[in-house]
N, C-alpha and C positions, 0 to 999 in steps of 0.2 A: 222421362216425361216430366215436364214442368207443370206444377199445379199452383193455384192460388192458395195462400196461407189460410184463407177462410175455410178450406176443406177440413181443417183441424178442429173447427168449432164443434163443440159437443162431444168430442172424442176423449177417451180416457187414456192418460199417459201411463204406460207400464214401466218404461225405462228410457233414460236419456244418456247418450254417449257423446263425448267430444273426441273426434278423430281428425286425422290429417287427410285431406283430399284436395290437392292443389291449394293448400292453405288450411285454415281451420274449417271444420265441418261439424255441425250438430246433427245427430241421428235420433229421431223420436220414434220409439217403438210403442205402438198402441195396443191396447188389450185385445182388439179384434184381429191382431196379426199384421196389420198394415205397418209399414216402415216409411217414414218421411225423412229426407235429408235436407238440411238448410245449409247452403253454401253459396259462395259467390264464384262464378266462373271467371277466371282471370282473362283480361284482354292482354294484348302483346306487351304493352309498356306500363302496366300497373302492378301494384303489389298491395292486395287487400287481405286483411285477416281479422279475426275476432280478437280485439285487444282486451276487452273487459266485459264481464257480464254482471249486471246489477242484481245482486242477490245470489242465492244458492240454487243451482239447477235441481238439486235433490228435493227442494221444496215443491217442485212441480210434479214429482212422481206420486202417483195415486190421486191425481187431480184431473178434473175435466177442463178442457180448454174452453174458456168463456169469453175471450177477447182476442182480436187479431192485431192489437195495437203493437207496433214496433217503435221503440224510442231510440233516438240518437242524440248525442250531445251537440 
């Protein structure tokens, strides 16, 4: 099921994993037991992946999500 990223607002991040699922995938484990995956479903002729993450994902562990801002270069 697809959800809007705003559903993470106010949630406490317990663990973050970077896995492979048709390209790179981020898995957010929340303290309430919920698990959210962030990934891009590939179309037939494209190749999309996470090339770079600005900062350290471990800095988010133990934090509450306070913004839904997603930046790109």
